[in-house]
C-alpha positions in Angstrom: 0.2 184.6 148.8 1.1 185.2 152.4 2.8 181.8 152.5 4.8 182.5 149.4 6.0 185.8 150.7 6.8 184.2 154.1 8.8 181.3 152.5 10.8 183.9 150.4 11.7 185.8 153.5 12.7 182.4 155.2 14.9 181.6 152.3 16.6 184.9 152.3 17.4 184.5 156.0 18.7 181.0 155.6 20.9 182.3 152.6 22.3 185.0 155.0 23.0 182.3 157.7 24.7 179.9 155.3 26.9 182.4 153.6 27.8 184.4 156.7 28.0 181.6 159.4 28.4 178.3 157.5 29.3 175.5 159.8 29.8 177.8 162.7 26.1 178.2 163.1 26.0 175.7 166.0 28.2 178.0 168.0 25.5 180.8 168.1 22.3 181.0 170.1 19.0 181.8 168.3 19.1 185.4 169.5 22.6 185.8 168.2 21.6 184.3 164.9 18.6 186.8 164.7 21.0 189.7 165.5 23.4 188.6 162.7 20.4 188.5 160.2 19.4 191.9 161.3 23.0 193.4 160.8 23.2 191.8 157.4 20.0 193.1 156.3 20.7 196.5 157.7 23.9 196.7 155.7 22.2 196.9 152.3 19.2 198.9 153.8 21.6 201.8 154.8 23.2 202.2 151.3 21.9 205.5 149.8 22.5 205.1 146.1 22.4 209.0 145.6 25.0 209.6 148.2 27.1 206.9 146.9 26.8 208.4 143.4 27.8 211.9 144.6 30.9 210.4 146.3 31.8 208.6 143.1 31.5 211.9 141.1 33.8 213.8 143.6 36.3 210.9 143.1 36.3 211.5 139.3 36.8 215.2 139.8 39.7 214.4 142.1 41.2 212.0 139.4 40.9 214.8 136.8 38.1 213.1 134.8 36.0 216.4 134.8 33.8 215.6 131.7 32.9 212.1 132.9 32.1 213.5 136.4 29.9 216.3 135.0 28.1 213.7 132.8 27.3 211.4 135.8 26.4 214.4 137.9 23.7 215.4 135.2 22.3 211.9 135.4 22.2 212.0 139.2 20.4 215.2 139.2 17.7 213.7 137.0 17.5 210.9 139.3 17.0 213.2 142.2 14.3 214.9 140.3 12.5 211.6 139.9 13.1 210.0 143.3 14.1 212.8 145.8 17.5 213.4 147.7 17.7 209.9 149.1 17.3 206.6 147.5 17.8 203.3 149.1 19.7 200.9 146.7 17.3 198.0 147.2 14.8 200.3 145.5 16.7 200.5 142.3 15.1 197.6 140.6 14.3 196.8 136.9 10.8 198.2 137.7 12.1 201.3 139.2 14.4 201.8 136.1 11.4 201.3 133.7 9.6 204.0 135.5 12.6 206.3 135.5 13.0 206.0 131.7 9.3 206.9 131.2 10.0 210.1 133.3 13.0 210.9 131.2 11.0 210.5 128.0 8.4 213.0 129.2 8.7 216.8 129.3 10.0 217.8 132.8 10.1 220.8 134.9 13.3 221.0 137.0 14.8 223.3 139.4 18.5 224.2 139.4 20.6 226.7 141.3 22.6 229.1 139.0 25.9 230.6 139.6 24.3 233.4 141.7 22.8 231.0 144.1 19.3 231.5 142.9 16.8 228.8 141.9 15.9 228.9 138.3 12.9 226.7 137.0 13.1 225.4 133.4 11.4 222.9 131.2 13.4 219.9 129.7 12.4 218.2 126.5 11.8 214.4 126.4 15.1 212.5 125.9 15.8 210.6 122.8 17.1 207.0 122.6 20.6 208.3 122.6 19.9 210.3 125.9 18.2 207.5 127.7 21.2 205.1 126.7 23.6 207.5 128.2 21.6 208.1 131.4 21.1 204.5 132.0 24.5 203.7 131.3 25.7 206.1 134.0 23.4 204.5 136.4 24.6 201.1 135.6 28.2 202.3 135.9 27.5 203.7 139.4 25.6 200.5 140.5 28.6 198.5 139.6 30.9 200.7 141.4 28.6 200.1 144.4 28.8 196.4 144.0 32.7 196.5 143.8 32.8 198.6 146.9 30.3 196.8 149.2 30.6 193.2 148.0 33.5 190.8 148.8 33.7 188.3 146.1 36.4 186.3 148.1 34.3 185.8 151.2 31.1 185.0 149.0 28.9 187.1 151.2 27.5 189.9 148.9 25.9 193.0 150.6 24.1 193.9 147.4 22.5 190.6 146.1 20.3 192.1 143.3 21.3 193.5 139.9 18.4 195.2 138.1 20.3 195.3 134.6 19.8 191.5 134.3 16.2 192.3 133.6 16.3 195.9 132.6 17.6 196.2 129.0 19.3 199.6 128.3 17.9 201.0 124.9 20.4 201.1 122.0 21.5 204.7 121.1 20.4 206.2 117.7 23.0 205.6 114.9 25.7 208.5 115.1 25.1 211.3 112.5 28.0 212.3 110.3 29.3 215.5 111.8 31.8 216.5 109.2 31.5 220.0 107.5 32.5 220.2 103.8 35.8 221.8 102.9 33.8 224.5 101.0 31.9 225.4 104.2 35.2 225.6 106.2 36.3 228.1 103.8 33.2 230.1 104.2 33.5 230.0 108.0 37.2 231.1 107.8 36.3 234.1 105.7 33.3 235.3 107.9 33.6 239.0 108.8 34.0 240.1 112.3 30.8 240.7 114.0 29.2 239.8 117.4 32.0 239.0 119.8 30.6 235.5 120.5 30.5 234.7 116.7 33.9 235.9 116.3 35.1 233.8 119.0 33.5 230.7 117.8 34.8 231.3 114.1 38.4 231.8 115.5 38.3 228.9 117.9 37.0 226.5 115.1 39.7 227.5 112.8 42.3 227.4 115.4 41.3 223.9 116.2 41.4 222.9 112.4 44.9 224.6 112.1 46.0 222.6 115.2 44.7 219.3 114.0 41.4 219.2 116.1 42.7 220.4 119.4 39.4 220.6 121.5 38.2 223.5 123.6 39.0 221.7 126.8 42.6 221.5 126.0 42.6 225.1 124.4 41.3 226.3 127.8 43.8 224.4 130.1 47.1 224.1 127.9 49.9 225.8 129.7 52.2 228.5 128.2 55.1 226.0 128.8 53.6 223.7 126.3 55.0 225.8 123.4 58.5 225.0 122.7 60.7 225.0 119.5 57.6 226.1 117.2 55.5 223.3 118.6 52.5 222.8 121.1 53.1 219.6 123.1 50.2 218.7 125.4 48.4 215.7 126.9 44.9 215.3 125.6 42.6 215.7 128.6 39.9 213.4 127.6 42.3 210.4 127.5 45.4 211.1 129.3 44.3 209.2 132.5 43.4 206.1 130.5 46.6 205.8 128.4 50.1 204.7 129.3 51.5 207.6 127.1 49.3 210.1 128.8 47.8 210.9 125.4 50.6 213.3 124.5 50.7 214.8 121.0 53.1 217.4 119.5 51.7 219.8 116.8 53.9 222.1 114.6 52.7 225.6 114.7 51.9 226.5 111.2 51.9 230.3 110.0 47.9 230.0 109.8 47.6 229.3 113.4 50.2 231.7 114.6 48.0 234.6 113.8 45.2 233.3 116.0 47.5 232.3 118.8 48.8 235.7 119.0 45.3 237.2 118.9 44.3 235.1 122.1 47.6 235.0 123.7 47.8 235.1 127.4 49.7 238.2 128.5 50.7 236.7 131.8 52.2 233.6 130.1 50.3 231.2 132.6 48.4 229.4 129.8 48.9 229.4 126.1 45.4 231.2 125.5 43.8 233.7 127.5 40.4 232.1 127.6 40.7 231.2 131.2 40.6 235.0 132.0 37.3 235.4 130.2 35.4 232.3 131.3 35.2 230.4 134.6 36.1 227.0 133.4 36.3 224.9 130.1 32.5 223.9 130.1 31.6 227.6 130.3 34.1 228.4 127.5 32.8 225.5 125.4 29.1 226.5 125.9 30.0 230.1 124.8 31.8 228.8 121.6 29.0 226.6 120.7 26.5 229.4 121.2 28.4 231.5 118.9 28.9 228.7 116.5 25.1 228.7 116.0 25.5 232.2 114.5 28.4 231.1 112.3 26.1 228.1 110.9 23.3 230.5 110.3 25.5 232.8 108.1 27.1 230.0 106.3 23.7 228.5 105.6 22.2 231.7 104.5 25.2 232.0 101.9 24.5 228.4 100.8 20.7 229.2 100.3 21.6 232.3 98.1 23.7 230.1 95.8 20.9 227.7 95.6 18.4 230.5 94.7 21.0 231.7 92.0 21.3 228.3 90.5 19.0 227.6 87.5 19.8 223.9 87.1 17.6 221.4 89.3 20.5 219.1 89.5 22.8 221.8 90.7 20.2 223.0 93.2 20.0 219.4 94.6 23.9 219.1 94.8 24.1 222.4 96.7 21.6 221.4 99.3 24.1 218.9 100.8 26.2 222.1 101.9 23.5 223.2 104.2 24.9 222.4 107.8 22.5 220.9 110.3 21.5 223.4 113.0 22.7 220.9 115.9 26.3 220.8 114.6 28.7 221.8 117.2 32.3 223.1 117.1 33.7 219.8 118.0 32.8 218.7 114.5 36.1 220.2 113.4 37.7 216.9 114.3 35.2 214.9 112.1 35.8 217.5 109.4 39.6 217.1 109.4 39.5 213.4 109.4 36.9 213.2 106.6 38.9 215.5 104.3 42.2 214.1 105.2 40.9 210.6 104.2 38.6 211.4 101.1 40.5 214.3 99.6 44.0 213.9 100.4 44.1 210.0 100.7 45.9 210.1 104.0 45.9 206.5 105.5 43.6 205.9 108.6 46.5 204.8 110.6 48.1 208.4 110.1 44.6 209.9 110.9 44.6 208.1 114.2 47.9 209.4 115.0 46.9 213.0 114.0 43.8 212.9 116.1 45.7 211.3 119.0 43.5 208.1 119.0 44.7 204.7 119.9 44.5 201.9 117.2 43.6 198.8 119.1 44.8 196.6 116.2 48.2 198.2 116.3 48.5 198.3 120.1 51.3 195.7 120.6 53.3 197.4 117.6 52.9 200.9 119.5 54.9 199.3 122.3 58.0 199.0 120.1 57.5 202.0 117.6 58.3 205.6 118.8 55.8 208.1 117.7 56.9 210.2 114.8 55.1 213.5 115.0 56.6 214.7 111.7 53.9 212.6 110.1 51.3 214.7 111.6 53.3 217.8 110.4 53.3 216.6 106.9 49.6 215.8 106.8 48.5 219.0 108.3 50.6 220.9 105.9 48.9 219.2 103.0 45.5 219.9 104.6 46.3 223.7 105.0 47.6 224.0 101.5 44.4 222.3 100.3 42.3 224.8 102.4 43.9 227.8 101.0 44.0 226.6 97.4 42.1 228.5 95.0 40.3 227.8 91.7 39.7 224.1 92.4 
């Protein structure tokens, strides 16, 4: 066993010499070669994976990729919970990742600092396969960034020689659930009476998003007042604007149904289109408040559906009505799924036009898009049909 370990160390040293010195080795003394080996070994031993990950997160924030940065930051926080504030990159092996996965699949007690600077202790539930996949994908992304930063492929002298993801297999995520809400339930949401402030906010934001063809909470929070011009809202979708040549720009006609809510939440200072930034510190806090209120919205809608089920005599009708019960984990973001599903299944709008309406890039038509100017009136026509259907009675 000792001989095997010794031969492995000798092999590592020989590898460093050959890659780093090559034919020039004869020009070095034995002492110089020893110092060269130590220097190369220290290069990798000095890489703190946690510190590097934090720098990577900071760069993402600077680049405006806030959502991605926060996602990785959450993963790194969990890694710190598991391994401590410092983690030598040589310790990030396939075995280490297996133990980290076991940790994530267990119930954990964590300590975080809240907005008032106080430490708060909470318990976290075990992650599902989807959660594990997302966390490990983040670790892999940061590890790849470290390799790109420290290794020089042209010189053929890598500082980081190991790659744990050759052996460690990232679990596949659970199949995505359909997150669309039926048209009948959207009508119920729209007609909910005012009540608790957060419930009212969630209802209004959900409907405003629906009227504006799936505009998400991040864009509602940040969109400037200047984006409104000539009866339209023209903005760049924050989620993808840094990854697309067209900056993910989209222009939505303001229909009368949307105008009422735009006026209700208008920014009096005309800095941003909506006043949400005056009520919440950032887009994440705003989104969290909307989703908390949306839970109450779903409860009321489901209570309404349950009453209809009780009042129905036919067993077949009861079974049919149960499909209108909305899962408790549904979020306000489901408005985009709902708009797309209704557009396709009830209005027979083409998938190409739905991609345009939701500001998606169709990879199959990417080359054609280089030559074709966007026609936002196609969005106007689709959205008008959608709103006419929503307010249609007696169907």
